[in-house]
GULOKE-200080 format. One record per residue (C-alpha): residue number from 1; x, y, z. Coordinates in steps of 0.02 Angstrom, whole numbers, plus 50000, padded with zeros to 5 digits. Layout:
// residues N
<kedren k="NUM" u="X" v="Y" w="Z"/>
...
***
This chain:
// residues 409
<kedren k="1" u="55679" v="54126" w="53844"/>
<kedren k="2" u="55746" v="54153" w="53669"/>
<kedren k="3" u="55923" v="54164" w="53741"/>
<kedren k="4" u="56014" v="54185" w="53906"/>
<kedren k="5" u="55970" v="54347" w="53993"/>
<kedren k="6" u="56120" v="54457" w="54034"/>
<kedren k="7" u="56098" v="54527" w="54207"/>
<kedren k="8" u="56214" v="54630" w="54316"/>
<kedren k="9" u="56271" v="54568" w="54487"/>
<kedren k="10" u="56158" v="54697" w="54574"/>
<kedren k="11" u="56002" v="54635" w="54485"/>
<kedren k="12" u="56036" v="54447" w="54488"/>
<kedren k="13" u="55929" v="54417" w="54642"/>
<kedren k="14" u="55779" v="54510" w="54571"/>
<kedren k="15" u="55797" v="54428" w="54401"/>
<kedren k="16" u="55803" v="54254" w="54476"/>
<kedren k="17" u="55653" v="54292" w="54587"/>
<kedren k="18" u="55554" v="54354" w="54438"/>
<kedren k="19" u="55598" v="54199" w="54338"/>
<kedren k="20" u="55530" v="54091" w="54478"/>
<kedren k="21" u="55372" v="54200" w="54480"/>
<kedren k="22" u="55349" v="54193" w="54292"/>
<kedren k="23" u="55379" v="54005" w="54280"/>
<kedren k="24" u="55263" v="53954" w="54421"/>
<kedren k="25" u="55380" v="53811" w="54461"/>
<kedren k="26" u="55560" v="53792" w="54401"/>
<kedren k="27" u="55715" v="53696" w="54452"/>
<kedren k="28" u="55888" v="53765" w="54487"/>
<kedren k="29" u="55946" v="53690" w="54322"/>
<kedren k="30" u="55803" v="53780" w="54235"/>
<kedren k="31" u="55863" v="53944" w="54312"/>
<kedren k="32" u="56040" v="53910" w="54251"/>
<kedren k="33" u="55976" v="53880" w="54075"/>
<kedren k="34" u="55863" v="54033" w="54077"/>
<kedren k="35" u="55991" v="54157" w="54146"/>
<kedren k="36" u="56158" v="54093" w="54083"/>
<kedren k="37" u="56225" v="54108" w="54260"/>
<kedren k="38" u="56332" v="53972" w="54338"/>
<kedren k="39" u="56259" v="53834" w="54445"/>
<kedren k="40" u="56355" v="53900" w="54595"/>
<kedren k="41" u="56285" v="54075" w="54575"/>
<kedren k="42" u="56107" v="54010" w="54557"/>
<kedren k="43" u="56128" v="53898" w="54710"/>
<kedren k="44" u="56189" v="54044" w="54815"/>
<kedren k="45" u="56049" v="54160" w="54758"/>
<kedren k="46" u="55915" v="54027" w="54783"/>
<kedren k="47" u="55979" v="53985" w="54956"/>
<kedren k="48" u="55964" v="54168" w="55005"/>
<kedren k="49" u="55787" v="54180" w="54935"/>
<kedren k="50" u="55735" v="54025" w="55032"/>
<kedren k="51" u="55813" v="54092" w="55192"/>
<kedren k="52" u="55711" v="54253" w="55170"/>
<kedren k="53" u="55551" v="54155" w="55145"/>
<kedren k="54" u="55526" v="54222" w="54968"/>
<kedren k="55" u="55549" v="54054" w="54879"/>
<kedren k="56" u="55505" v="53877" w="54936"/>
<kedren k="57" u="55554" v="53705" w="54877"/>
<kedren k="58" u="55402" v="53608" w="54821"/>
<kedren k="59" u="55416" v="53429" w="54764"/>
<kedren k="60" u="55517" v="53355" w="54622"/>
<kedren k="61" u="55512" v="53356" w="54433"/>
<kedren k="62" u="55475" v="53195" w="54341"/>
<kedren k="63" u="55626" v="53084" w="54326"/>
<kedren k="64" u="55722" v="53089" w="54162"/>
<kedren k="65" u="55838" v="52947" w="54210"/>
<kedren k="66" u="55947" v="53037" w="54336"/>
<kedren k="67" u="55920" v="53121" w="54502"/>
<kedren k="68" u="55750" v="53204" w="54511"/>
<kedren k="69" u="55763" v="53394" w="54515"/>
<kedren k="70" u="55693" v="53491" w="54661"/>
<kedren k="71" u="55565" v="53620" w="54603"/>
<kedren k="72" u="55554" v="53798" w="54667"/>
<kedren k="73" u="55405" v="53912" w="54678"/>
<kedren k="74" u="55369" v="54087" w="54741"/>
<kedren k="75" u="55298" v="54109" w="54916"/>
<kedren k="76" u="55161" v="54226" w="54859"/>
<kedren k="77" u="55113" v="54281" w="55034"/>
<kedren k="78" u="55287" v="54326" w="55095"/>
<kedren k="79" u="55273" v="54508" w="55042"/>
<kedren k="80" u="55142" v="54632" w="54982"/>
<kedren k="81" u="55140" v="54801" w="54893"/>
<kedren k="82" u="55015" v="54943" w="54879"/>
<kedren k="83" u="54982" v="55025" w="54711"/>
<kedren k="84" u="54894" v="55193" w="54692"/>
<kedren k="85" u="54838" v="55270" w="54527"/>
<kedren k="86" u="54811" v="55457" w="54551"/>
<kedren k="87" u="54697" v="55517" w="54411"/>
<kedren k="88" u="54598" v="55678" w="54399"/>
<kedren k="89" u="54435" v="55583" w="54402"/>
<kedren k="90" u="54470" v="55432" w="54514"/>
<kedren k="91" u="54599" v="55368" w="54638"/>
<kedren k="92" u="54620" v="55180" w="54625"/>
<kedren k="93" u="54707" v="55075" w="54758"/>
<kedren k="94" u="54762" v="54893" w="54750"/>
<kedren k="95" u="54855" v="54778" w="54869"/>
<kedren k="96" u="54950" v="54639" w="54781"/>
<kedren k="97" u="55046" v="54491" w="54845"/>
<kedren k="98" u="55224" v="54449" w="54792"/>
<kedren k="99" u="55159" v="54361" w="54637"/>
<kedren k="100" u="55067" v="54517" w="54581"/>
<kedren k="101" u="54893" v="54447" w="54615"/>
<kedren k="102" u="54770" v="54576" w="54678"/>
<kedren k="103" u="54708" v="54534" w="54852"/>
<kedren k="104" u="54611" v="54696" w="54885"/>
<kedren k="105" u="54553" v="54841" w="54779"/>
<kedren k="106" u="54457" v="55003" w="54806"/>
<kedren k="107" u="54416" v="55154" w="54698"/>
<kedren k="108" u="54373" v="55326" w="54761"/>
<kedren k="109" u="54330" v="55497" w="54688"/>
<kedren k="110" u="54475" v="55602" w="54623"/>
<kedren k="111" u="54561" v="55738" w="54721"/>
<kedren k="112" u="54470" v="55880" w="54634"/>
<kedren k="113" u="54529" v="56049" w="54698"/>
<kedren k="114" u="54587" v="55987" w="54869"/>
<kedren k="115" u="54758" v="56050" w="54922"/>
<kedren k="116" u="54908" v="55935" w="54929"/>
<kedren k="117" u="54908" v="55911" w="55117"/>
<kedren k="118" u="54726" v="55856" w="55116"/>
<kedren k="119" u="54755" v="55735" w="54972"/>
<kedren k="120" u="54911" v="55661" w="55054"/>
<kedren k="121" u="54815" v="55633" w="55215"/>
<kedren k="122" u="54670" v="55555" w="55121"/>
<kedren k="123" u="54778" v="55438" w="55016"/>
<kedren k="124" u="54874" v="55383" w="55172"/>
<kedren k="125" u="54711" v="55351" w="55264"/>
<kedren k="126" u="54633" v="55253" w="55120"/>
<kedren k="127" u="54793" v="55152" w="55090"/>
<kedren k="128" u="54795" v="55106" w="55276"/>
<kedren k="129" u="54612" v="55053" w="55265"/>
<kedren k="130" u="54653" v="54942" w="55115"/>
<kedren k="131" u="54793" v="54855" w="55209"/>
<kedren k="132" u="54688" v="54836" w="55366"/>
<kedren k="133" u="54544" v="54760" w="55267"/>
<kedren k="134" u="54654" v="54610" w="55226"/>
<kedren k="135" u="54740" v="54598" w="55395"/>
<kedren k="136" u="54917" v="54597" w="55325"/>
<kedren k="137" u="55056" v="54640" w="55448"/>
<kedren k="138" u="55138" v="54806" w="55406"/>
<kedren k="139" u="55313" v="54733" w="55407"/>
<kedren k="140" u="55264" v="54627" w="55256"/>
<kedren k="141" u="55217" v="54781" w="55153"/>
<kedren k="142" u="55366" v="54821" w="55042"/>
<kedren k="143" u="55309" v="54995" w="54993"/>
<kedren k="144" u="55185" v="55101" w="54896"/>
<kedren k="145" u="55188" v="55136" w="54710"/>
<kedren k="146" u="55111" v="55301" w="54656"/>
<kedren k="147" u="55077" v="55330" w="54471"/>
<kedren k="148" u="55004" v="55479" w="54381"/>
<kedren k="149" u="55001" v="55559" w="54209"/>
<kedren k="150" u="55140" v="55681" w="54253"/>
<kedren k="151" u="55243" v="55602" w="54394"/>
<kedren k="152" u="55371" v="55743" w="54390"/>
<kedren k="153" u="55238" v="55856" w="54466"/>
<kedren k="154" u="55215" v="55739" w="54615"/>
<kedren k="155" u="55390" v="55733" w="54691"/>
<kedren k="156" u="55340" v="55831" w="54846"/>
<kedren k="157" u="55178" v="55734" w="54857"/>
<kedren k="158" u="55277" v="55571" w="54855"/>
<kedren k="159" u="55394" v="55629" w="54993"/>
<kedren k="160" u="55247" v="55687" w="55099"/>
<kedren k="161" u="55160" v="55520" w="55070"/>
<kedren k="162" u="55316" v="55427" w="55129"/>
<kedren k="163" u="55310" v="55525" w="55291"/>
<kedren k="164" u="55122" v="55499" w="55312"/>
<kedren k="165" u="55122" v="55310" w="55279"/>
<kedren k="166" u="55294" v="55261" w="55341"/>
<kedren k="167" u="55315" v="55161" w="55180"/>
<kedren k="168" u="55444" v="55183" w="55041"/>
<kedren k="169" u="55362" v="55268" w="54892"/>
<kedren k="170" u="55404" v="55242" w="54708"/>
<kedren k="171" u="55339" v="55364" w="54576"/>
<kedren k="172" u="55309" v="55322" w="54394"/>
<kedren k="173" u="55206" v="55365" w="54240"/>
<kedren k="174" u="55031" v="55291" w="54237"/>
<kedren k="175" u="55044" v="55226" w="54058"/>
<kedren k="176" u="55211" v="55141" w="54096"/>
<kedren k="177" u="55134" v="55066" w="54252"/>
<kedren k="178" u="54986" v="55005" w="54148"/>
<kedren k="179" u="55105" v="54907" w="54036"/>
<kedren k="180" u="55187" v="54829" w="54189"/>
<kedren k="181" u="55015" v="54793" w="54261"/>
<kedren k="182" u="54963" v="54702" w="54103"/>
<kedren k="183" u="55120" v="54595" w="54112"/>
<kedren k="184" u="55094" v="54551" w="54295"/>
<kedren k="185" u="54910" v="54516" w="54265"/>
<kedren k="186" u="54952" v="54395" w="54125"/>
<kedren k="187" u="54868" v="54503" w="53993"/>
<kedren k="188" u="55007" v="54492" w="53864"/>
<kedren k="189" u="55053" v="54308" w="53874"/>
<kedren k="190" u="55231" v="54262" w="53827"/>
<kedren k="191" u="55270" v="54413" w="53719"/>
<kedren k="192" u="55420" v="54522" w="53763"/>
<kedren k="193" u="55384" v="54669" w="53646"/>
<kedren k="194" u="55219" v="54756" w="53673"/>
<kedren k="195" u="55135" v="54920" w="53715"/>
<kedren k="196" u="54991" v="54964" w="53829"/>
<kedren k="197" u="54888" v="55103" w="53750"/>
<kedren k="198" u="54817" v="55195" w="53899"/>
<kedren k="199" u="54666" v="55309" w="53899"/>
<kedren k="200" u="54606" v="55391" w="54059"/>
<kedren k="201" u="54574" v="55577" w="54055"/>
<kedren k="202" u="54721" v="55585" w="53934"/>
<kedren k="203" u="54807" v="55463" w="53815"/>
<kedren k="204" u="54978" v="55384" w="53834"/>
<kedren k="205" u="55073" v="55223" w="53803"/>
<kedren k="206" u="55183" v="55110" w="53907"/>
<kedren k="207" u="55315" v="55019" w="53806"/>
<kedren k="208" u="55409" v="54857" w="53840"/>
<kedren k="209" u="55549" v="54813" w="53719"/>
<kedren k="210" u="55638" v="54647" w="53725"/>
<kedren k="211" u="55570" v="54613" w="53898"/>
<kedren k="212" u="55624" v="54778" w="53977"/>
<kedren k="213" u="55516" v="54929" w="54014"/>
<kedren k="214" u="55573" v="55076" w="53910"/>
<kedren k="215" u="55568" v="55238" w="54011"/>
<kedren k="216" u="55695" v="55351" w="53927"/>
<kedren k="217" u="55811" v="55466" w="54025"/>
<kedren k="218" u="55670" v="55559" w="54114"/>
<kedren k="219" u="55525" v="55437" w="54118"/>
<kedren k="220" u="55423" v="55533" w="53988"/>
<kedren k="221" u="55410" v="55399" w="53854"/>
<kedren k="222" u="55251" v="55348" w="53765"/>
<kedren k="223" u="55170" v="55520" w="53754"/>
<kedren k="224" u="55067" v="55464" w="53606"/>
<kedren k="225" u="54928" v="55583" w="53657"/>
<kedren k="226" u="55040" v="55721" w="53593"/>
<kedren k="227" u="55076" v="55644" w="53423"/>
<kedren k="228" u="55024" v="55771" w="53291"/>
<kedren k="229" u="54883" v="55711" w="53179"/>
<kedren k="230" u="54836" v="55882" w="53107"/>
<kedren k="231" u="54969" v="56017" w="53087"/>
<kedren k="232" u="54834" v="56150" w="53072"/>
<kedren k="233" u="54728" v="56077" w="53211"/>
<kedren k="234" u="54673" v="56157" w="53375"/>
<kedren k="235" u="54800" v="56209" w="53505"/>
<kedren k="236" u="54839" v="56078" w="53638"/>
<kedren k="237" u="54881" v="56119" w="53819"/>
<kedren k="238" u="55059" v="56058" w="53783"/>
<kedren k="239" u="55085" v="56204" w="53663"/>
<kedren k="240" u="55076" v="56107" w="53499"/>
<kedren k="241" u="54934" v="56097" w="53373"/>
<kedren k="242" u="54832" v="55948" w="53316"/>
<kedren k="243" u="54883" v="55826" w="53453"/>
<kedren k="244" u="54788" v="55662" w="53466"/>
<kedren k="245" u="54725" v="55710" w="53639"/>
<kedren k="246" u="54650" v="55877" w="53586"/>
<kedren k="247" u="54572" v="55800" w="53430"/>
<kedren k="248" u="54505" v="55637" w="53499"/>
<kedren k="249" u="54538" v="55615" w="53685"/>
<kedren k="250" u="54396" v="55599" w="53811"/>
<kedren k="251" u="54387" v="55788" w="53838"/>
<kedren k="252" u="54372" v="55816" w="53649"/>
<kedren k="253" u="54234" v="55685" w="53635"/>
<kedren k="254" u="54139" v="55765" w="53779"/>
<kedren k="255" u="54157" v="55940" w="53705"/>
<kedren k="256" u="54088" v="55879" w="53539"/>
<kedren k="257" u="53944" v="55791" w="53627"/>
<kedren k="258" u="53900" v="55945" w="53729"/>
<kedren k="259" u="53883" v="56043" w="53566"/>
<kedren k="260" u="53748" v="55918" w="53511"/>
<kedren k="261" u="53589" v="55960" w="53607"/>
<kedren k="262" u="53501" v="55799" w="53560"/>
<kedren k="263" u="53647" v="55693" w="53620"/>
<kedren k="264" u="53667" v="55798" w="53778"/>
<kedren k="265" u="53486" v="55762" w="53823"/>
<kedren k="266" u="53490" v="55579" w="53772"/>
<kedren k="267" u="53650" v="55541" w="53868"/>
<kedren k="268" u="53605" v="55650" w="54017"/>
<kedren k="269" u="53769" v="55744" w="54013"/>
<kedren k="270" u="53807" v="55834" w="54175"/>
<kedren k="271" u="53956" v="55944" w="54139"/>
<kedren k="272" u="53880" v="56091" w="54046"/>
<kedren k="273" u="54013" v="56189" w="53952"/>
<kedren k="274" u="54147" v="56166" w="54084"/>
<kedren k="275" u="54304" v="56063" w="54050"/>
<kedren k="276" u="54334" v="56017" w="54232"/>
<kedren k="277" u="54406" v="55843" w="54250"/>
<kedren k="278" u="54269" v="55756" w="54348"/>
<kedren k="279" u="54124" v="55812" w="54233"/>
<kedren k="280" u="54229" v="55758" w="54081"/>
<kedren k="281" u="54252" v="55583" w="54153"/>
<kedren k="282" u="54069" v="55571" w="54203"/>
<kedren k="283" u="54009" v="55634" w="54034"/>
<kedren k="284" u="54127" v="55520" w="53936"/>
<kedren k="285" u="54054" v="55374" w="54034"/>
<kedren k="286" u="53878" v="55435" w="53995"/>
<kedren k="287" u="53919" v="55447" w="53808"/>
<kedren k="288" u="53991" v="55271" w="53814"/>
<kedren k="289" u="53833" v="55204" w="53897"/>
<kedren k="290" u="53726" v="55290" w="53765"/>
<kedren k="291" u="53832" v="55210" w="53628"/>
<kedren k="292" u="53811" v="55036" w="53706"/>
<kedren k="293" u="53623" v="55067" w="53710"/>
<kedren k="294" u="53625" v="55102" w="53522"/>
<kedren k="295" u="53622" v="55293" w="53514"/>
<kedren k="296" u="53691" v="55324" w="53340"/>
<kedren k="297" u="53756" v="55498" w="53381"/>
<kedren k="298" u="53857" v="55431" w="53526"/>
<kedren k="299" u="53923" v="55286" w="53422"/>
<kedren k="300" u="53977" v="55405" w="53284"/>
<kedren k="301" u="54071" v="55518" w="53405"/>
<kedren k="302" u="54165" v="55373" w="53484"/>
<kedren k="303" u="54204" v="55292" w="53317"/>
<kedren k="304" u="54275" v="55457" w="53254"/>
<kedren k="305" u="54386" v="55465" w="53408"/>
<kedren k="306" u="54434" v="55282" w="53381"/>
<kedren k="307" u="54493" v="55317" w="53203"/>
<kedren k="308" u="54613" v="55450" w="53265"/>
<kedren k="309" u="54674" v="55337" w="53405"/>
<kedren k="310" u="54696" v="55195" w="53279"/>
<kedren k="311" u="54803" v="55306" w="53165"/>
<kedren k="312" u="54917" v="55349" w="53310"/>
<kedren k="313" u="54922" v="55168" w="53367"/>
<kedren k="314" u="54973" v="55112" w="53192"/>
<kedren k="315" u="55120" v="55233" w="53196"/>
<kedren k="316" u="55172" v="55167" w="53367"/>
<kedren k="317" u="55160" v="54986" w="53309"/>
<kedren k="318" u="55259" v="55021" w="53150"/>
<kedren k="319" u="55396" v="55115" w="53241"/>
<kedren k="320" u="55421" v="54979" w="53372"/>
<kedren k="321" u="55371" v="54821" w="53274"/>
<kedren k="322" u="55250" v="54774" w="53412"/>
<kedren k="323" u="55184" v="54598" w="53440"/>
<kedren k="324" u="55042" v="54647" w="53556"/>
<kedren k="325" u="54945" v="54808" w="53587"/>
<kedren k="326" u="54835" v="54810" w="53743"/>
<kedren k="327" u="54699" v="54941" w="53766"/>
<kedren k="328" u="54693" v="54989" w="53948"/>
<kedren k="329" u="54646" v="55128" w="54068"/>
<kedren k="330" u="54480" v="55190" w="54139"/>
<kedren k="331" u="54412" v="55261" w="53976"/>
<kedren k="332" u="54446" v="55101" w="53877"/>
<kedren k="333" u="54367" v="55006" w="54022"/>
<kedren k="334" u="54200" v="55089" w="53981"/>
<kedren k="335" u="54216" v="55122" w="53794"/>
<kedren k="336" u="54333" v="54984" w="53735"/>
<kedren k="337" u="54195" v="54889" w="53645"/>
<kedren k="338" u="54184" v="55033" w="53520"/>
<kedren k="339" u="54371" v="55067" w="53504"/>
<kedren k="340" u="54434" v="54888" w="53493"/>
<kedren k="341" u="54359" v="54839" w="53322"/>
<kedren k="342" u="54415" v="55004" w="53245"/>
<kedren k="343" u="54595" v="54981" w="53303"/>
<kedren k="344" u="54597" v="54798" w="53251"/>
<kedren k="345" u="54536" v="54842" w="53076"/>
<kedren k="346" u="54667" v="54978" w="53057"/>
<kedren k="347" u="54812" v="54869" w="53113"/>
<kedren k="348" u="54753" v="54716" w="53018"/>
<kedren k="349" u="54756" v="54815" w="52856"/>
<kedren k="350" u="54899" v="54939" w="52880"/>
<kedren k="351" u="55028" v="54867" w="53002"/>
<kedren k="352" u="55189" v="54865" w="52900"/>
<kedren k="353" u="55253" v="54699" w="52970"/>
<kedren k="354" u="55087" v="54607" w="52950"/>
<kedren k="355" u="55159" v="54484" w="52823"/>
<kedren k="356" u="55302" v="54440" w="52941"/>
<kedren k="357" u="55196" v="54425" w="53096"/>
<kedren k="358" u="55023" v="54479" w="53155"/>
<kedren k="359" u="54994" v="54606" w="53292"/>
<kedren k="360" u="54869" v="54556" w="53424"/>
<kedren k="361" u="54758" v="54700" w="53481"/>
<kedren k="362" u="54669" v="54662" w="53646"/>
<kedren k="363" u="54558" v="54747" w="53772"/>
<kedren k="364" u="54626" v="54725" w="53947"/>
<kedren k="365" u="54514" v="54629" w="54067"/>
<kedren k="366" u="54583" v="54739" w="54207"/>
<kedren k="367" u="54585" v="54903" w="54111"/>
<kedren k="368" u="54516" v="55009" w="54253"/>
<kedren k="369" u="54648" v="54955" w="54379"/>
<kedren k="370" u="54800" v="54908" w="54272"/>
<kedren k="371" u="54899" v="55066" w="54319"/>
<kedren k="372" u="54874" v="55033" w="54505"/>
<kedren k="373" u="54922" v="54849" w="54482"/>
<kedren k="374" u="55077" v="54907" w="54388"/>
<kedren k="375" u="55117" v="55031" w="54526"/>
<kedren k="376" u="55118" v="54888" w="54652"/>
<kedren k="377" u="55223" v="54781" w="54533"/>
<kedren k="378" u="55352" v="54920" w="54518"/>
<kedren k="379" u="55369" v="54916" w="54707"/>
<kedren k="380" u="55392" v="54728" w="54703"/>
<kedren k="381" u="55527" v="54747" w="54571"/>
<kedren k="382" u="55618" v="54895" w="54643"/>
<kedren k="383" u="55612" v="54841" w="54825"/>
<kedren k="384" u="55689" v="54673" w="54784"/>
<kedren k="385" u="55836" v="54752" w="54691"/>
<kedren k="386" u="55982" v="54815" w="54798"/>
<kedren k="387" u="55936" v="54998" w="54811"/>
<kedren k="388" u="55976" v="55168" w="54878"/>
<kedren k="389" u="55870" v="55252" w="55011"/>
<kedren k="390" u="55733" v="55381" w="54984"/>
<kedren k="391" u="55597" v="55421" w="54859"/>
<kedren k="392" u="55630" v="55342" w="54689"/>
<kedren k="393" u="55580" v="55427" w="54528"/>
<kedren k="394" u="55556" v="55358" w="54351"/>
<kedren k="395" u="55734" v="55402" w="54300"/>
<kedren k="396" u="55799" v="55306" w="54452"/>
<kedren k="397" u="55694" v="55155" w="54406"/>
<kedren k="398" u="55763" v="55157" w="54229"/>
<kedren k="399" u="55940" v="55149" w="54298"/>
<kedren k="400" u="55900" v="55013" w="54425"/>
<kedren k="401" u="55785" v="54899" w="54328"/>
<kedren k="402" u="55843" v="54725" w="54277"/>
<kedren k="403" u="55764" v="54638" w="54127"/>
<kedren k="404" u="55623" v="54580" w="54238"/>
<kedren k="405" u="55499" v="54534" w="54102"/>
<kedren k="406" u="55563" v="54357" w="54097"/>
<kedren k="407" u="55481" v="54249" w="53964"/>
<kedren k="408" u="55501" v="54060" w="53972"/>
<kedren k="409" u="55470" v="53981" w="53803"/>
***
């Protein structure tokens, strides 16, 4: 780390556990150096983690002339977590172990117009099937993370899901979860200041500053899809005009493609003039396939969208002095090959801090499932912090969260 991490007493256990996870193997002395805590405190915390089966002693470090240090590593199979990404078009489920590695994954069609009770029952049933497919005992499942574009609208859903699954449920924003998922998947390396630019049916950003997820007081950070890029532009559903999402999001790309009869035929668009969520996702995927196959009309539409996204990304990078920007989410998973070079070119030429340090723009290798991976990681984090009972919301997580993005340099 660049300096000792300051952690509160309540979060010491979780911070130490995450350091062990991030390091792979580390000694007690290494933990003292990384956290700034006393040797006695570290010994007490480590003893408790070993007693719980979360951490194991594994061999010794090479001798440096004195007593060889005992090394510690995470017991990856001591606990598991379920992550669910609830999107209009798809519902993605992952089961991760304590180290954040995905051990099972499934993706199913979105909820469509089904009522809440039916969706709760379905998600509970599919989450149970995911757990059963691996044969993990239920008492080793820490909980279920549920992430969506507007988590505030899913409070009752989360409570009902707790009752249906018997698992603690944590709610969060899908873009924030995507950033956490990229960290836990190793997609951002050793950096501690980065953003995950998320594009599913909408556009958002998850932000990590100085190693800590930034959520704001209500969990509504990173709404870059509602950055204004044209003050006289079309009206967005949020009430403003000229938002990035209404100008260049997947629904806007599909609407423009549907107005082009030649492209509609060539891409085999299925949605007609409707803006329903599932046809938008299917048609955006069809446009992306047409672009990969060399259809110049499809390429032009996506590149136009990419220029708008790049302008918004540049603003985000300049405001936060980012080191890494990761493109993630289901829409980047299928169209990232078009968007990535456009964003790289924009930030290479117009990032304000480019003379001080470069910004790395990457396409996530797990773009389609990063929010679900992050949802599971949030459970791993929050369940291992001393906590209150009941459904936890983004604002609760912001208050509870230790600086868990530990970086060992």
